[in-house]
N, C-alpha and C positions, 0 to 999 in steps of 0.2 A: 377211561381215561375223556380227558374233557379239553380241548383244543383249541384257542383262540387265535384265531390269524386276522389280523389288524381290524378288529373291532373299535368300532366306533357309535357313538349317540349324540346327536343336535335333538337341541329340543330351542327352535327359532337361533337369534346367534348366539346359544347357551351348548357348548361342548363340554358335557358331560359324560362322556367315552371317548379319550382322544387315542387311535391307534394301539390297541393293548395286542399283543401278543405274547402270549406263554401257553405252555401245557399244565397240566395238571396232573401227575402219574399215580398210578395205582402202588399198593404198598407202604403209605404214611403219611401220615395226616401233614395237609398242606394249609398254613393260615395265610389269614386274605385281612391283611390292614391297610391302614388311610385316614385319617383325620373326615372328620365328618364336611359332607358335599365332594365328597374324592371322588366320586363313582360305582362303590362298592357296591350298593342293592343295585342300582342301574345293572351291572356288570352283571350281579345273579341273575336278573331278572329274563335278560336276553339268553343267559343258556339258556333257561325254560321255557322258553318262544314268548314268554310275557309280555315282550318288549320288541319290535322290533328293528334293528343296527340300521345308521342310517348308512353305515357303507364297514366292509369285513363279513366275520365268518366266525359261525364256532359250532362245533358239531361235540357230538356227544357219541364216544365209540364210533369216531368215522359218520353219525347223521345226524343233520338237522334233529332236533327235538320231533319236532310236525313227522319227521318220517317215520318217529318212530312207533310202534305196534303196543299197545299195553303200557307208555312210560315209564310208569311205575314200577316195573317190573326191572329198568335201566339204574333209573336215578330217582332217588328219593330225596325232598326237599324239605325243608322247614325254614322257610322265610317269613313267616307271619304269625307268631301262636295264637292270635285272635280273626283266622283267616280259616272260620269254620262258621257250621249254622248254628247258632245259639240255642234253638230251639231243638236237635237234637240230641240224642247221648250220646256219650263219647262212642258204645260199640254200633250205634246207628251210623255215624260219624263214618266210622273207617268203613262199614259194612256197605255202605255209596261208594265207598274209594276202589274198595275191593269189587264188587258188582261192574264197575266201570271198566276196568285195568285187565279182566280176568284172573283176578287172586279168587283160592276156593276162603269162602268165608270161615274155615277154620284156623285162618293163618290172623282174625280179626285180635281172636281171644288171645293167641301166644304173644302178638306185639304188644296187646292191655298188660298182660305178666310182666313183658319185661322190661316196662316201663313203668310199674307199680300202679296202675288204676282200676286192676280187677274186681276191687272192691265198688268202685266208683260207674263200673260201665254203664249203665243205668242212669245216670244222674245227665241232665242237662247242661250240656258246656259254658251255658250260657251262666253259669253258678261256680264253675271253676274260679279258682283263682289266677294269677298270671304264672305261678312254674308249672301246675295241672295243665294250664294249658298249655306249655311248653313241653309237659308230658308228651301230651297226645298228639302235637302236631309230631314231637319224634317220633311217637309210634305210628305216624300218618308214613312218614319218610320213610321207617321199616318194613312197611304195609308190605313190599313185594319181594320184598330181598334182595336187592340192587348192588352193583356193583361201582355204584357210584353214588354216594352219598354229599348233602351241600347243605351247612347250615350257617342260617345269619341271626350272631346271636344265641347261640343255642342256651347259655346258663341265666340268661336275663330270669330273675322270679322264684331261681333255684336255690333251697337252703344249701348250708353246708355240703350235708349228706349226699342233696341232689348233683352239686357241681362236681364232688368227688363221683359220684356213680356216673356222668357224661360225660368226664375227661376219659372213662377207662374205658366207657364203651366206643367211645372215638379212637381210643389206640387199638382196643380188641378186633376193630371192625377194618383200619388195615393193617395189623398184624396174618389179618384170613385174606391179605391180597386184593380190598378194594381200593379206591378210592374216594378218602376222604376230604374234603376243601369245607373250610371253617373262616367266616368271619365273624371277630370279635372285639372290643375297645378294652378287653380286660385283658392288659398287658400279662397280669403275674401269670393267669390261668394260661396267653397263649403260650407262656415260657413253658411251661409243664407239660407242653399238650402237644404242640407241634415242632416237626423235624425240619419243614421247607417253609418258609416265607414268601407271598408275592406280597409286596407293596407298592401303592400307588399314590399321587398325591395329584390334585385337579383333573382327574381323569388319567392320568400320564403314568408307567412302567418305570419305578424307579427302584426294581432292587425284585430278582427272582433269583434266592438262593437258599442255601442252609441256615438254619439259626447262626450255628455257632458263626460262618461265616459273617452272618450277619451282622450281628454284634461286634464280632473283630474290624470291624471296616470301618464301623462308624463307632466308635468308642473310642476310648483312651483304658488300654490295660499300663499298671505298673506293679511294683512290691513296694509292700509297706514294710520296716525295718524299725525296729526301735529295740535302744542298746543302754546300758547303762556307759558302757564306756563309748561313747557318740563320741567327742572327736576322734576316738583312736580308729575308731569305725570310719568316719570320715576320711580318714588319712589313707588306709585300707583302703575303700573304693576309689582316691583318685589314683592312689601308684596302680591299681588295676585298671584303669583307663574307665573306669565306670559311672557316671554321675550321677549325684542323688542332688534331692534340692528339699530343705526343708518345708515339714507338712502345718507349719504351726502348733503343732499340738507335742511334739515335743518328738515326733516319727521321722524319720525320710522317707520319703518315695523316691523310686528309683526305675527310671521306662526303661527302657529296649536290653532289660537283662532277667533273666531266667532265678526262680525262690531259690533251686538249685547252686545255681553260682555262687549266688549272695551266701548262702548258709558254707558252702566249702570254704571260699574267704575267712568266712569267720572265725572257723573251725584252724585252719592252717596258723591262724592267727589268736587264737587262743582268747575269742573274742564272744562275751556273753551276750547271746538276744533275749530279750524279752517276747520278741514278735518277728516272724518273718513268712506274710503273706500276701498271695500274688490276687491283686484289686481288678475287677472288670468290668464292668458297667453292665447295666440289669437290660432287659428286653426297651424296658419302658425309655431308659436315657436315652439308648440308640437311633428304638422310634424318632423319638424328638429331635436329636441330631438331626437325621436324615431328613424329617418332612418341615423343617422348619420354616424353611419358602413356600411349603405347598398350605400353608392353613391357611383358610379361608374365612376360620370366623374365629373372631380375636374375642375375646373376655376384657374389658377393662373394669380395676377398682371401682369401687363408687368414692364420693367425695367423701372427704373427714374418715375413711378406713387407714389403717395402718400401712395399706400398699398404694396408696393413690397417689403417686406424680411417680412413681417406679417405672411407669411407661408414659414418655412426652407425648403428651395430645399436641396433631399435627393442628400445621397452620389454620389446614383448612379441614374442616368435617367431611370424613371420610363419604363418598358414596353409597347406597343400600345395594347390596346384593343384587342382580337384577337375574329377574323370578323366571324360571322358566315359562318357556311357551306352552307346555303341557300343563294339562291343569296336574299332575305329580311333579314332585320337586325333582331333581336328579339324582337324589342317595334313598327315596324313602321305600320302604319298603313296601308291600301291600301282598296279598294273595296269592300263596305258592302253592302249597299242597291241593289245597282245595280248587284254586282258580283253575290251574293246569289239570287237574281231574277233572272239572266242572267244560273247561272248554276242549276238553281232548272228547269229552260223551257226548259234546254238543257236532263238532265233528263229525263222531260216527253216526246219529242220527239225522245228518245232512242239515241240521237247521245252522 
């Protein structure tokens, strides 16, 4: 379990994370969503002790990360697929992590096999593609057989087979009772993977709810009806107190009524229906609706393109985003698994 209580991070005057309080619970995949610059990576770095909070607290199974003995056996994380020593082979990269965290050497070959890298175990990581680097980072996260797993954009660079594999892996880990926390901008994939969502914008908590409830609360649901007896159908619906509006394509859209009720009304009046389908927004549409006011970086079409003029430019040029005082941006991923293990190793050696 991961518990955040009033977690806050400031870089000078820039508030990257603002009083976040939520709990990531075991047994389900929890998705972590937010626009670019929302503070997701900063939040995940603070969970791993890579950034120190300005205020608030975060605990891993009731302890601060720096109080965990052999932390990879508690929590495994993938924040940056390139956070590894490029001159080391995949096997030696994992071996260093295993030895610094009290993990048996035999576990290295086990996780290499799980992620499908056994055939390239002796090859140097600097020659790996992005997808291979992702697989190696996932292997590092799994190395200590932890109860908590955290992934930032785990499908980056993976082919369709790899995406299907990591989706099923995360679901199976959660089904074993583990805590699985995953951040991604790929909404279609998140909709297939996560059961619970935590959404932030401009560092603030916007939602902490189930996937189904999130979509219901932040989108319009309606029933689409099409019939060759359209006028009679309108009369029947009106008499039953059901309001229908034309969609512009010959179909009717009905809000606030179940498809079953409309179908029963049509059957009672011997009306032919060519379509009766409940419609619900996608996760992407619900996310866009909720975070519309929290997007920090807006793209605009170039002059001369068909989209030019759809967004009216303001009279005054907009100010440039204030850069964080820290050398790292507020939502920039950087070394996680290798960095955390390296820091822990240094602490053991007293450096």
